[in-house]
N, CA, C and O atoms as a printed pandas DataFrame, in Angstrom:
     atom_number atom_name residue_name chain_id  residue_number  x_coord  y_coord  z_coord
0              1         N          MET        A               1   -5.450   19.654   -0.584
1              2        CA          MET        A               1   -4.686   18.754   -1.140
2              3         C          MET        A               1   -5.563   18.083   -1.838
3              4         O          MET        A               1   -6.658   17.816   -1.342
4              5         N          ILE        A               2   -5.245   17.719   -3.040
5              6        CA          ILE        A               2   -5.615   16.620   -3.994
6              7         C          ILE        A               2   -4.602   15.323   -4.161
7              8         O          ILE        A               2   -3.385   15.485   -4.243
8              9         N          ALA        A               3   -5.208   14.058   -4.201
9             10        CA          ALA        A               3   -4.635   12.647   -4.452
10            11         C          ALA        A               3   -5.699   11.987   -5.163
11            12         O          ALA        A               3   -6.922   12.121   -5.187
12            13         N          GLY        A               4   -4.750   11.124   -5.818
13            14        CA          GLY        A               4   -5.148   10.023   -6.845
14            15         C          GLY        A               4   -5.403    8.966   -5.949
15            16         O          GLY        A               4   -4.662    8.969   -4.965
16            17         N          ASN        A               5   -6.243    8.056   -6.007
17            18        CA          ASN        A               5   -6.053    6.546   -4.980
18            19         C          ASN        A               5   -6.065    5.435   -6.031
19            20         O          ASN        A               5   -7.035    4.721   -5.778
20            21         N          ILE        A               6   -5.377    4.961   -7.147
21            22        CA          ILE        A               6   -6.155    3.640   -7.515
22            23         C          ILE        A               6   -5.173    2.608   -6.435
23            24         O          ILE        A               6   -3.945    2.633   -6.520
24            25         N          PRO        A               7   -5.893    1.721   -5.433
25            26        CA          PRO        A               7   -4.944    0.753   -4.996
26            27         C          PRO        A               7   -3.913    0.393   -5.969
27            28         O          PRO        A               7   -4.124    0.436   -7.181
28            29         N          GLY        A               8   -2.389   -0.090   -5.259
29            30        CA          GLY        A               8   -1.446   -0.935   -6.023
30            31         C          GLY        A               8   -0.605    0.106   -6.960
31            32         O          GLY        A               8    0.618    0.077   -7.096
32            33         N          LYS        A               9   -1.513    1.047   -7.591
33            34        CA          LYS        A               9   -1.082    1.648   -8.924
34            35         C          LYS        A               9   -0.407    2.826   -8.780
35            36         O          LYS        A               9    0.797    2.882   -9.031
36            37         N          THR        A              10   -1.159    3.977   -8.330
37            38        CA          THR        A              10   -1.177    5.540   -7.957
38            39         C          THR        A              10   -1.099    5.560   -6.369
39            40         O          THR        A              10   -1.539    6.672   -6.081
40            41         N          GLN        A              11   -0.832    5.034   -5.424
41            42        CA          GLN        A              11   -1.588    5.387   -3.963
42            43         C          GLN        A              11    0.157    5.780   -3.688
43            44         O          GLN        A              11    1.068    4.983   -3.912
44            45         N          THR        A              12    0.349    7.274   -3.128
45            46        CA          THR        A              12    0.959    7.273   -2.562
46            47         C          THR        A              12    0.833    7.625   -1.335
47            48         O          THR        A              12   -0.224    7.997   -0.825
48            49         N          ILE        A              13    2.416    7.487   -0.515
49            50        CA          ILE        A              13    2.302    7.432    0.695
50            51         C          ILE        A              13    1.164    8.210    1.501
51            52         O          ILE        A              13    0.193    7.489    1.730
52            53         N          PRO        A              14    1.082    9.250    1.886
53            54        CA          PRO        A              14    0.189   10.312    2.362
54            55         C          PRO        A              14   -1.587    9.309    2.255
55            56         O          PRO        A              14   -2.531    9.037    2.996
56            57         N          THR        A              15   -1.226    9.121    1.075
57            58        CA          THR        A              15   -2.670    8.298    1.022
58            59         C          THR        A              15   -3.361    7.126    1.693
59            60         O          THR        A              15   -4.511    6.907    2.074
60            61         N          ALA        A              16   -1.769    6.197    1.689
61            62        CA          ALA        A              16   -2.008    5.165    2.061
62            63         C          ALA        A              16   -1.587    5.055    3.779
63            64         O          ALA        A              16   -1.344    4.005    4.373
64            65         N          ILE        A              17   -1.581    6.305    4.308
65            66        CA          ILE        A              17   -1.253    6.673    5.605
66            67         C          ILE        A              17   -2.955    6.798    5.867
67            68         O          ILE        A              17   -3.355    6.009    6.724
68            69         N          TYR        A              18   -3.874    7.564    5.332
69            70        CA          TYR        A              18   -5.098    7.745    5.318
70            71         C          TYR        A              18   -5.647    7.096    5.032
71            72         O          TYR        A              18   -6.792    7.340    5.412
72            73         N          VAL        A              19   -5.557    5.868    4.267
73            74        CA          VAL        A              19   -6.387    4.946    4.277
74            75         C          VAL        A              19   -6.847    3.679    5.054
75            76         O          VAL        A              19   -7.861    3.014    5.263
76            77         N          ALA        A              20   -4.993    3.745    5.486
77            78        CA          ALA        A              20   -4.970    2.624    6.590
78            79         C          ALA        A              20   -5.549    3.507    8.142
79            80         O          ALA        A              20   -5.662    2.969    9.244
80            81         N          VAL        A              21   -5.773    4.597    7.898
81            82        CA          VAL        A              21   -6.023    5.094    9.563
82            83         C          VAL        A              21   -7.993    4.970    9.329
83            84         O          VAL        A              21   -8.872    5.122   10.177
84            85         N          ASP        A              22   -8.081    4.716    8.176
85            86        CA          ASP        A              22   -9.472    4.625    7.696
86            87         C          ASP        A              22  -10.343    3.678    7.665
87            88         O          ASP        A              22  -11.568    3.707    7.779
88            89         N          SER        A              23   -9.049    2.182    7.374
89            90        CA          SER        A              23   -9.741    1.207    7.700
90            91         C          SER        A              23   -9.212    0.470    8.926
91            92         O          SER        A              23   -9.066   -0.721    9.200
92            93         N          GLY        A              24   -8.944    1.800    9.665
93            94        CA          GLY        A              24   -8.745    0.827   10.773
94            95         C          GLY        A              24   -7.137    0.067   11.549
95            96         O          GLY        A              24   -6.738   -0.561   12.530
96            97         N          ASN        A              25   -6.716    0.648   10.355
97            98        CA          ASN        A              25   -5.441   -0.319   10.701
98            99         C          ASN        A              25   -4.496    0.547   10.588
99           100         O          ASN        A              25   -3.926    0.955    9.576
100          101         N          THR        A              26   -4.322    0.869   11.928
101          102        CA          THR        A              26   -3.181    1.933   12.889
102          103         C          THR        A              26   -1.745    2.056   13.109
103          104         O          THR        A              26   -0.994    3.015   13.284
104          105         N          THR        A              27   -1.524    0.212   13.020
105          106        CA          THR        A              27   -0.303   -0.643   12.870
106          107         C          THR        A              27    0.717   -0.288   11.345
107          108         O          THR        A              27    1.860    0.169   11.312
108          109         N          MET        A              28    0.065   -0.579   10.500
109          110        CA          MET        A              28    0.217   -0.238    9.284
110          111         C          MET        A              28    0.329    1.550    8.988
111          112         O          MET        A              28    1.124    1.885    8.110
112          113         N          ALA        A              29   -0.549    2.789    9.797
113          114        CA          ALA        A              29   -0.300    3.776    9.231
114          115         C          ALA        A              29    0.845    4.051   10.354
115          116         O          ALA        A              29    1.874    4.588    9.945
116          117         N          TRP        A              30    0.761    3.762   11.586
117          118        CA          TRP        A              30    2.230    4.191   11.588
118          119         C          TRP        A              30    3.807    3.667   11.256
119          120         O          TRP        A              30    4.902    4.155   11.534
120          121         N          ALA        A              31    3.374    2.358   10.479
121          122        CA          ALA        A              31    4.655    1.616   10.351
122          123         C          ALA        A              31    5.146    3.073    8.625
123          124         O          ALA        A              31    6.281    3.398    8.274
124          125         N          TRP        A              32    4.010    3.479    8.103
125          126        CA          TRP        A              32    4.317    4.474    7.056
126          127         C          TRP        A              32    4.595    5.637    7.045
127          128         O          TRP        A              32    5.079    6.271    6.107
128          129         N          THR        A              33    4.192    6.168    8.532
129          130        CA          THR        A              33    4.984    7.385    9.027
130          131         C          THR        A              33    6.097    7.317    9.143
131          132         O          THR        A              33    6.959    7.994    8.582
132          133         N          GLY        A              34    6.220    6.429    9.944
133          134        CA          GLY        A              34    7.655    5.788   10.862
134          135         C          GLY        A              34    8.822    5.825    9.205
135          136         O          GLY        A              34    9.869    6.441    9.404
136          137         N          ALA        A              35    8.692    5.346    8.017
137          138        CA          ALA        A              35    9.305    5.171    7.191
138          139         C          ALA        A              35    9.183    6.280    6.176
139          140         O          ALA        A              35    9.881    6.321    5.163
140          141         N          ILE        A              36    8.136    7.308    6.534
141          142        CA          ILE        A              36    8.707    8.662    5.504
142          143         C          ILE        A              36    9.252    9.714    6.932
143          144         O          ILE        A              36    9.340   10.934    6.801
144          145         N          ILE        A              37    9.415    9.358    7.593
145          146        CA          ILE        A              37   10.016   10.098    8.827
146          147         C          ILE        A              37   11.724    9.380    8.936
147          148         O          ILE        A              37   12.600   10.189    9.241
148          149         N          ALA        A              38   12.003    8.432    8.778
149          150        CA          ALA        A              38   13.323    7.846    8.191
150          151         C          ALA        A              38   13.742    8.688    6.855
151          152         O          ALA        A              38   14.642    9.527    6.881
152          153         N          LEU        A              39   13.094    8.415    5.848
153          154        CA          LEU        A              39   13.605    8.414    4.520
154          155         C          LEU        A              39   13.555    9.908    4.358
155          156         O          LEU        A              39   14.123   10.601    3.514
156          157         N          SER        A              40   12.824   10.232    5.260
157          158        CA          SER        A              40   13.281   12.056    5.209
158          159         C          SER        A              40   14.525   12.583    5.874
159          160         O          SER        A              40   15.228   13.496    5.440
160          161         N          PHE        A              41   14.709   11.902    6.969
161          162        CA          PHE        A              41   16.029   12.199    7.403
162          163         C          PHE        A              41   17.537   11.355    7.203
163          164         O          PHE        A              41   18.536   11.413    7.919
164          165         N          ILE        A              42   17.293   10.552    5.944
165          166        CA          ILE        A              42   18.051    9.776    5.455
166          167         C          ILE        A              42   18.202   11.221    4.596
167          168         O          ILE        A              42   19.188   11.903    4.873
168          169         N          LEU        A              43   17.407   11.647    3.714
169          170        CA          LEU        A              43   17.698   12.464    2.825
170          171         C          LEU        A              43   18.157   13.492    2.961
171          172         O          LEU        A              43   18.857   14.004    2.087
172          173         N          LEU        A              44   17.832   14.177    4.312
173          174        CA          LEU        A              44   18.509   15.265    4.653
174          175         C          LEU        A              44   20.023   15.136    4.983
175          176         O          LEU        A              44   20.918   15.919    4.663
176          177         N          PHE        A              45   20.116   13.998    5.682
177          178        CA          PHE        A              45   21.827   13.542    5.937
178          179         C          PHE        A              45   22.742   13.444    4.995
179          180         O          PHE        A              45   23.961   13.566    5.114
180          181         N          THR        A              46   21.808   13.107    3.591
181          182        CA          THR        A              46   22.726   12.869    2.516
182          183         C          THR        A              46   22.916   14.170    1.776
183          184         O          THR        A              46   23.959   14.583    1.269
184          185         N          VAL        A              47   21.464   14.874    1.808
185          186        CA          VAL        A              47   22.356   16.664    1.388
186          187         C          VAL        A              47   23.073   17.493    2.115
187          188         O          VAL        A              47   23.919   18.222    1.596
188          189         N          ARG        A              48   22.806   17.483    3.498
189          190        CA          ARG        A              48   23.811   18.371    3.941
190          191         C          ARG        A              48   24.960   17.737    3.811
191          192         O          ARG        A              48   25.816   18.610    3.667
192          193         N          ARG        A              49   25.573   16.412    3.777
193          194        CA          ARG        A              49   26.433   15.835    3.632
194          195         C          ARG        A              49   27.476   15.867    2.541
195          196         O          ARG        A              49   28.618   15.407    2.526
196          197         N          SER        A              50   26.805   16.512    1.659
197          198        CA          SER        A              50   27.128   16.479   -0.097
198          199         C          SER        A              50   27.659   18.241   -0.221
199          200         O          SER        A              50   28.669   18.598   -0.828
200          201         N          SER        A              51   27.051   18.830    0.244
201          202        CA          SER        A              51   26.847   19.678    0.476
202          203         C          SER        A              51   28.324   20.736    1.418
203          204         O          SER        A              51   28.123   21.900    1.767
């Protein structure tokens, strides 16, 4: 996987999780992980409901 990371400009969620874990901020990494899981379920529910 290739991803660019300019903090505050082009950071993606997976890169934010990696940077948080790398810097020792596991609380932020888990927050991002929970957010991406919640967003995934919301999108799946919305798509499933509309079809």
